[in-house]
C-alpha positions as CSV (number, residue, x, y, z in Angstrom):
1,X,0.0,0.0,-0.2
2,X,2.8,2.3,0.5
3,X,3.3,3.3,-3.2
4,X,-0.2,3.9,-3.6
5,X,0.0,6.5,-0.8
6,X,3.1,8.3,-1.9
7,X,2.4,8.1,-5.7
8,X,-0.1,10.4,-8.0
9,X,-1.2,9.8,-11.6
10,X,-1.4,11.7,-14.7
11,X,-3.9,10.5,-17.1
12,X,-2.1,11.5,-20.8
13,X,-4.0,10.8,-23.9
14,X,-0.5,9.1,-25.3
15,X,0.6,7.2,-22.5
16,X,-2.0,6.6,-20.3
17,X,-1.6,7.1,-16.6
18,X,2.0,8.5,-15.6
19,X,2.7,7.8,-12.2
20,X,4.9,10.2,-10.1
21,X,5.9,10.4,-6.4
22,X,3.6,13.1,-4.5
23,X,4.5,12.7,-0.9
24,X,8.3,12.5,0.4
25,X,9.7,11.5,3.4
26,X,11.0,14.3,5.7
27,X,14.1,15.6,4.5
28,X,13.5,14.5,0.9
29,X,11.9,16.3,-2.4
30,X,8.8,14.7,-4.1
31,X,8.8,15.0,-7.8
32,X,5.3,16.5,-7.4
33,X,7.5,19.6,-5.6
34,X,9.5,19.7,-8.8
35,X,6.5,19.4,-11.3
36,X,4.6,22.3,-9.5
37,X,8.0,24.4,-9.5
38,X,7.7,27.8,-11.5
39,X,10.4,26.6,-13.5
40,X,8.2,23.8,-14.9
41,X,5.0,25.1,-14.9
42,X,5.9,28.1,-17.1
43,X,6.2,25.3,-19.5
44,X,2.5,25.2,-19.5
45,X,2.7,28.9,-21.5
46,X,4.8,27.4,-24.2
47,X,3.4,25.7,-27.1
48,X,5.2,22.5,-28.2
49,X,4.6,23.1,-31.8
50,X,6.3,26.5,-31.9
51,X,3.9,28.1,-34.4
52,X,2.4,25.2,-35.9
53,X,-0.4,25.6,-33.7
54,X,-1.5,28.4,-35.6
55,X,-2.1,25.9,-38.6
56,X,-3.1,23.3,-36.9
57,X,-6.1,24.1,-34.6
58,X,-6.1,20.8,-32.3
59,X,-2.3,21.0,-31.7
60,X,-2.6,23.3,-28.7
61,X,-0.5,20.9,-26.5
62,X,2.3,22.4,-24.5
63,X,5.9,21.9,-23.6
64,X,4.8,20.9,-20.1
65,X,2.6,17.8,-21.5
66,X,5.4,16.8,-23.6
67,X,8.3,16.8,-20.6
68,X,5.9,14.9,-18.3
69,X,5.5,12.2,-21.1
70,X,9.3,12.4,-21.7
71,X,9.8,11.5,-18.1
72,X,7.5,8.4,-18.4
73,X,9.7,7.5,-21.5
74,X,12.6,7.5,-19.5
75,X,11.1,5.2,-17.1
76,X,10.5,2.9,-19.9
77,X,13.4,3.0,-21.7
78,X,15.3,2.2,-17.9
79,X,13.0,-0.8,-17.5
80,X,14.2,-2.3,-20.7
81,X,17.7,-1.2,-21.0
82,X,19.0,-1.2,-17.2
83,X,19.8,-5.1,-17.5
84,X,22.1,-4.9,-20.4
85,X,23.7,-1.6,-19.1
86,X,24.9,-3.2,-16.0
87,X,26.3,-6.1,-18.3
88,X,28.5,-3.5,-20.3
89,X,29.1,-1.1,-17.2
90,X,29.9,-3.3,-13.9
91,X,30.2,0.2,-12.3
92,X,26.7,1.6,-12.9
93,X,24.8,2.6,-9.9
94,X,21.8,1.3,-9.0
95,X,18.6,1.0,-10.9
96,X,16.8,3.5,-8.8
97,X,19.7,6.1,-9.3
98,X,19.5,5.5,-12.8
99,X,15.6,5.6,-13.1
100,X,15.5,9.0,-11.1
101,X,18.5,10.7,-12.9
102,X,17.0,10.0,-16.3
103,X,13.6,11.0,-15.2
104,X,14.9,14.4,-14.0
105,X,16.8,14.8,-17.3
106,X,13.9,13.9,-19.1
107,X,11.5,16.4,-17.0
108,X,13.9,19.2,-17.6
109,X,15.3,18.8,-20.9
110,X,13.2,21.8,-22.3
111,X,13.3,24.2,-19.0
112,X,15.3,26.4,-20.7
113,X,12.8,27.1,-23.7
114,X,11.6,30.4,-24.4
115,X,8.5,31.7,-26.5
116,X,8.1,29.8,-29.8
117,X,10.9,26.8,-28.7
118,X,13.1,26.5,-31.2
119,X,12.6,29.5,-33.1
120,X,13.6,31.7,-30.0
121,X,17.0,29.8,-30.2
122,X,17.5,31.0,-33.6
123,X,16.3,34.6,-33.3
124,X,17.0,35.6,-29.6
125,X,19.1,33.4,-27.6
126,X,21.9,32.9,-30.3
127,X,22.6,36.5,-29.9
128,X,24.3,36.1,-26.6
129,X,27.2,34.3,-25.2
130,X,27.9,32.0,-22.2
131,X,31.3,32.3,-20.3
132,X,33.1,30.3,-22.4
133,X,32.3,32.2,-25.7
134,X,29.8,29.7,-27.2
135,X,26.1,30.8,-28.1
136,X,23.3,30.7,-26.0
137,X,21.0,27.9,-26.5
138,X,18.0,26.3,-24.7
139,X,20.0,23.2,-23.6
140,X,23.0,25.5,-22.0
141,X,20.4,28.1,-20.7
142,X,18.4,24.9,-19.3
143,X,21.8,23.5,-18.0
144,X,22.3,26.4,-15.9
145,X,18.8,26.5,-14.4
146,X,19.3,23.0,-13.6
147,X,22.6,23.6,-11.5
148,X,22.1,27.0,-10.3
149,X,18.4,27.4,-9.9
150,X,17.0,23.8,-9.0
151,X,20.4,22.0,-7.9
152,X,19.4,21.9,-4.2
153,X,16.0,20.4,-4.9
154,X,17.0,17.8,-7.2
155,X,19.7,16.4,-4.9
156,X,16.7,15.7,-2.5
157,X,15.2,13.3,-4.7
158,X,15.5,9.7,-3.4
159,X,12.8,7.7,-5.2
160,X,10.6,7.5,-8.0
161,X,7.5,5.2,-8.7
162,X,9.5,2.2,-9.5
163,X,12.7,2.4,-7.7
164,X,14.7,4.4,-5.0
165,X,18.2,5.5,-4.7
166,X,20.8,3.4,-2.2
167,X,21.5,4.9,1.0
168,X,24.8,6.1,0.2
169,X,23.8,7.5,-3.5
170,X,22.9,11.3,-4.1
171,X,21.3,12.9,-7.2
172,X,24.2,15.0,-9.1
173,X,22.5,18.0,-11.1
174,X,25.5,18.5,-13.0
175,X,25.0,15.1,-14.3
176,X,21.7,15.8,-15.4
177,X,22.6,19.2,-17.0
178,X,25.2,17.2,-18.9
179,X,22.6,14.7,-20.2
180,X,20.2,17.3,-21.8
181,X,23.1,19.4,-23.8
182,X,24.2,18.3,-27.2
183,X,27.4,16.5,-27.4
184,X,30.6,18.1,-28.6
185,X,33.9,16.6,-29.7
186,X,35.5,17.9,-26.7
187,X,33.3,17.0,-23.7
188,X,32.6,13.9,-21.8
189,X,36.0,13.0,-20.7
190,X,35.2,13.1,-17.3
191,X,32.1,11.5,-17.3
192,X,31.7,7.7,-16.5
193,X,30.8,5.3,-19.5
194,X,27.4,4.5,-18.4
195,X,26.2,8.0,-18.4
196,X,27.7,8.5,-21.8
197,X,25.8,5.7,-22.9
198,X,22.6,6.9,-21.2
199,X,23.2,9.9,-23.2
200,X,22.4,8.4,-26.6
201,X,18.8,8.5,-25.2
202,X,18.8,12.1,-25.5
203,X,20.9,13.0,-28.5
204,X,20.9,9.8,-30.3
205,X,18.8,8.2,-33.2
206,X,15.8,7.5,-31.3
207,X,15.6,9.3,-27.8
208,X,13.2,9.4,-24.7
209,X,12.6,13.1,-26.2
210,X,11.8,12.4,-29.9
211,X,9.9,8.9,-29.2
212,X,7.2,11.3,-27.0
213,X,6.9,13.7,-29.6
214,X,6.6,12.0,-32.4
215,X,3.4,10.3,-31.1
216,X,2.1,13.1,-29.2
217,X,2.8,15.8,-32.2
218,X,1.2,13.1,-34.5
219,X,-1.6,12.6,-32.5
220,X,-2.4,16.2,-31.5
221,X,-2.0,17.7,-35.1
222,X,-4.6,14.9,-36.5
223,X,-1.8,13.4,-38.5
224,X,-1.9,10.0,-36.8
225,X,-3.6,8.0,-34.0
226,X,-0.6,5.8,-33.2
227,X,2.4,7.0,-35.4
228,X,4.7,3.8,-35.1
229,X,5.3,0.9,-32.8
230,X,6.9,1.9,-29.6
231,X,6.4,-1.1,-27.9
232,X,8.5,-3.1,-30.4
233,X,11.1,-0.3,-30.9
234,X,11.7,-0.7,-26.7
235,X,11.4,-4.2,-26.6
236,X,14.4,-5.0,-29.4
237,X,16.6,-2.3,-27.8
238,X,19.8,-2.9,-25.5
239,X,22.9,-1.6,-24.7
240,X,26.2,-3.5,-26.0
241,X,29.6,-3.0,-25.9
242,X,29.4,-0.4,-28.5
243,X,26.4,1.3,-27.4
244,X,22.7,1.6,-27.6
245,X,21.8,-1.2,-30.1
246,X,18.6,-2.7,-31.6
247,X,18.1,-6.1,-32.7
248,X,17.5,-6.8,-36.3
249,X,14.0,-7.9,-35.4
250,X,13.4,-4.1,-34.4
251,X,14.8,-2.8,-37.3
252,X,11.7,-2.2,-39.3
253,X,10.1,-0.5,-36.2
254,X,13.1,1.9,-36.2
255,X,12.8,2.5,-39.7
256,X,9.0,3.2,-39.3
257,X,9.5,5.4,-36.6
258,X,12.4,7.5,-38.6
259,X,9.8,7.6,-41.6
260,X,7.0,8.9,-39.6
261,X,9.5,11.7,-37.7
262,X,10.8,13.1,-41.5
263,X,6.6,13.0,-42.6
264,X,6.1,15.5,-39.7
265,X,8.7,17.8,-40.5
266,X,7.6,17.9,-44.2
267,X,3.7,17.8,-43.1
268,X,3.6,19.6,-39.8
269,X,6.9,21.4,-38.5
270,X,7.8,22.6,-42.2
271,X,4.2,23.3,-43.4
272,X,4.3,26.1,-46.1
273,X,2.0,28.2,-44.0
274,X,3.9,27.2,-40.5
275,X,7.0,28.7,-42.0
276,X,5.3,31.7,-43.5
277,X,4.1,32.8,-40.2
278,X,7.9,31.8,-38.6
279,X,9.3,34.6,-41.6
280,X,6.6,37.2,-40.4
281,X,7.5,36.7,-36.7
282,X,11.6,36.7,-37.9
283,X,10.9,40.5,-38.8
284,X,9.2,41.1,-35.7
285,X,11.6,39.7,-33.7
286,X,14.2,41.4,-35.3
287,X,12.6,44.8,-34.6
288,X,11.1,44.0,-31.1
289,X,14.1,42.3,-29.7
290,X,15.1,45.3,-27.4
291,X,11.4,45.7,-26.3
292,X,10.4,41.9,-25.5
293,X,13.3,41.2,-23.0
294,X,16.0,43.3,-20.9
295,X,19.1,41.2,-22.4
296,X,20.8,38.0,-22.0
297,X,18.6,35.8,-20.0
298,X,21.6,34.1,-17.9
299,X,21.4,37.7,-16.1
300,X,17.7,38.2,-15.9
301,X,17.0,34.6,-14.8
302,X,13.7,36.1,-12.7
303,X,12.2,38.0,-15.6
304,X,12.8,34.8,-18.0
305,X,10.9,32.5,-15.5
306,X,8.0,34.3,-16.2
307,X,8.7,35.1,-19.8
308,X,6.6,32.9,-21.8
309,X,4.3,33.1,-25.1
310,X,1.6,34.1,-23.0
311,X,3.5,37.0,-21.4
312,X,4.9,38.1,-24.8
313,X,1.7,37.8,-26.8
314,X,-0.2,39.6,-24.0
315,X,2.4,42.4,-23.9
316,X,2.9,42.9,-27.8
317,X,-1.2,42.9,-28.0
318,X,-1.0,46.4,-26.2
319,X,1.8,48.0,-28.3
320,X,-0.5,49.5,-30.8
321,X,-2.0,51.7,-28.1
322,X,1.3,52.9,-27.4
323,X,2.3,56.6,-27.3
324,X,5.6,56.0,-28.6
325,X,5.4,56.0,-32.2
326,X,8.0,53.5,-33.3
327,X,6.2,51.1,-30.4
328,X,3.0,51.9,-31.8
329,X,4.1,50.6,-35.3
330,X,5.3,47.7,-34.2
331,X,2.2,47.0,-32.4
332,X,0.2,47.2,-35.5
333,X,2.4,44.8,-37.0
334,X,1.8,42.3,-34.2
335,X,-1.7,42.9,-34.4
336,X,-1.9,41.6,-37.8
337,X,0.2,38.5,-36.8
338,X,-2.6,38.0,-33.8
339,X,-5.2,38.0,-36.3
340,X,-3.1,35.4,-38.2
341,X,-2.5,37.6,-41.2
342,X,1.0,37.0,-42.5
343,X,3.1,38.9,-44.7
344,X,4.7,36.0,-46.9
345,X,3.1,33.3,-49.4
346,X,4.9,30.3,-50.5
347,X,5.2,31.1,-54.7
348,X,6.9,27.6,-55.4
349,X,9.0,24.8,-53.7
350,X,11.3,21.8,-54.6
351,X,12.1,19.3,-52.3
352,X,15.8,17.8,-52.2
353,X,17.2,14.7,-50.8
354,X,21.2,14.3,-49.9
355,X,23.2,11.1,-49.7
356,X,26.3,10.3,-48.2
357,X,28.3,11.1,-51.3
358,X,26.3,14.4,-52.1
359,X,28.3,17.8,-51.2
360,X,25.7,19.4,-49.4
361,X,27.7,21.6,-47.6
362,X,29.0,23.1,-51.0
363,X,25.5,23.1,-52.3
364,X,24.2,26.8,-53.0
365,X,21.1,25.1,-51.5
366,X,23.1,25.8,-48.1
367,X,22.8,29.3,-48.4
368,X,19.8,31.4,-48.9
369,X,21.6,34.1,-50.2
370,X,23.2,32.4,-53.1
371,X,19.9,30.7,-53.7
372,X,18.3,34.3,-53.9
373,X,20.9,35.5,-56.1
374,X,20.8,32.5,-58.8
375,X,17.2,32.9,-58.8
376,X,17.5,36.9,-59.4
377,X,19.8,36.0,-62.4
378,X,17.2,33.8,-64.2
379,X,14.6,36.0,-63.6
380,X,13.3,38.8,-66.4
381,X,14.8,42.1,-65.8
382,X,11.5,43.9,-65.2
383,X,10.7,41.7,-61.9
384,X,14.4,41.0,-61.1
385,X,14.6,43.1,-57.9
386,X,11.2,41.9,-56.6
387,X,11.0,41.5,-52.7
388,X,11.3,37.6,-52.1
389,X,12.3,35.3,-49.1
390,X,14.2,31.8,-49.4
391,X,13.3,29.5,-47.0
392,X,15.6,26.0,-47.0
393,X,14.2,24.0,-44.0
394,X,16.6,21.0,-43.3
395,X,15.6,17.5,-41.8
396,X,18.1,15.0,-40.6
397,X,17.1,11.7,-41.6
398,X,19.8,10.0,-39.9
399,X,23.1,11.2,-38.0
400,X,26.0,11.7,-40.4
401,X,29.3,10.2,-39.1
402,X,31.0,13.4,-38.9
403,X,28.5,14.9,-36.4
404,X,29.1,14.8,-32.9
405,X,25.8,13.0,-32.0
406,X,26.9,10.1,-34.7
407,X,28.2,6.8,-33.7
408,X,25.5,6.2,-30.7
409,X,23.3,3.6,-32.5
410,X,24.1,0.2,-33.2
411,X,22.7,-3.1,-35.0
412,X,22.7,-6.7,-33.9
413,X,22.6,-8.5,-36.9
414,X,21.3,-12.0,-37.8
415,X,24.9,-13.1,-37.5
416,X,25.1,-12.4,-33.8
417,X,27.5,-9.4,-34.6
418,X,27.2,-5.9,-33.3
419,X,27.5,-3.4,-36.4
420,X,27.2,0.3,-37.1
421,X,23.6,0.9,-38.3
422,X,24.4,2.1,-41.5
423,X,26.2,-0.9,-42.7
424,X,23.0,-2.1,-42.9
425,X,21.6,-2.0,-46.6
426,X,17.7,-0.8,-45.7
427,X,19.3,1.8,-43.3
428,X,21.8,3.3,-46.0
429,X,19.2,3.5,-48.8
430,X,17.7,6.2,-46.4
431,X,18.7,9.8,-47.5
432,X,21.1,11.4,-45.2
433,X,19.1,14.9,-45.1
434,X,16.3,16.3,-46.8
435,X,15.9,20.0,-47.3
436,X,13.0,22.1,-48.7
437,X,13.7,24.8,-51.0
438,X,10.8,27.3,-50.8
439,X,10.7,30.8,-52.4
440,X,8.0,33.0,-50.4
441,X,6.7,36.4,-52.3
442,X,4.5,39.2,-50.8
443,X,1.0,37.7,-50.3
444,X,-1.1,38.4,-53.2
445,X,2.0,38.4,-55.5
446,X,0.8,38.6,-59.4
447,X,0.5,35.3,-61.0
448,X,3.4,36.3,-63.7
449,X,6.0,36.8,-60.6
450,X,5.1,33.3,-59.3
451,X,5.3,31.8,-62.7
452,X,8.7,33.4,-63.1
453,X,9.7,32.2,-59.8
454,X,9.0,28.6,-60.3
455,X,10.5,28.3,-63.9
456,X,13.8,29.9,-62.3
457,X,13.9,27.5,-59.5
458,X,13.4,24.8,-61.9
459,X,16.3,25.6,-64.0
460,X,18.4,25.6,-60.5
461,X,17.3,22.3,-59.4
462,X,16.8,20.6,-62.7
463,X,14.1,18.9,-64.1
464,X,15.0,15.4,-63.2
465,X,12.8,15.1,-60.4
466,X,13.0,15.8,-56.5
467,X,16.2,13.5,-56.5
468,X,18.2,15.4,-59.2
469,X,21.0,16.6,-57.3
470,X,23.2,17.6,-60.6
471,X,25.1,21.0,-60.7
472,X,24.1,22.2,-57.3
């Protein structure tokens, strides 16, 4: 009866009942205290789907729902993977320590996000630097919050619904912060191997993060009720000496997961109207930065804790009444966006697929300015200077071996060998990356301009179909 008395349940449309510790022993911290903390509760006011909720009316879910689901996914992953982790890392701590650490990292992996999620990284946070000179991201900001704002509370966590820490074990906030940050070629030397293996569940091919958001985003957008086979994917996963490995019997489940994730990028995250909203928002952010937030969030954490989409949108909604002429003009532009009136519209698009041998980085389709210049040279003289925006959203199908996040997923073959995933023929047939090439014109641009843009882009890409990468 003790576990019933100390646990509570969240009912989730994706995972069903999600248990969490709501009552702790004296001197300990219950998971509920963390869930109810302002740093977590602010995620209720940040949409999971950035700006796509303006296009998909039912996709109103938030980062809070996602991190709770990710926490649950961490428990499911540990249940499956802990036995094999002990075989390859005899020095691994208790299951209770591993599960609590993983649950906390999963719950807090998005704690640094600002309004509009990843858009905010690119158009606000990237303007600021950390002490080591690197650009600020929601991950590095989140790591700072975990260690400096939540560290004492985290050290008080001693149990989760299935397990508990041993008497001598203590949660280390720095390990949680390390798990949620993107690997670099320099880091990891001072971390134990078992923690490095667990990190692949946050930055590898299939993670506790994306296994939740693929299901959640597909369901909430109406794209799919059950996007992929989660149970099979987990059942055939284990840690080998080389890292996170999937048995060949689970390979089709993994490929299905990768396919659905890619389709979500094309159909939802990179939807033409979603990206048009992003283009409109880019200009607003560029011109409004100084009024939106006082500066580097690392230096204004108390302000950042209450800075959400709700606070931002409520704030800008009043700007059109300002006595300040410049602010009033910005407010009128924000009013258009709040009424879902966007400035840009897709004129034409092509899809590009890049394989291992394609020189994507050397392609002009890696640089919007180069694509714009090339298109303008192919337009009739009378419209060569029309306003346009080039959008090159890119989705990675599978990690490239040259990236720090690669080399973390492996395949157990029918012959009983553990090999790199990309040694498998089915896996190799997948492209490394998919990139859309879209040209946006001002809304209601004349049809002849649209036709001219289409002809120019077709000349650049070629007429051999979506896989034609010649002369790029």
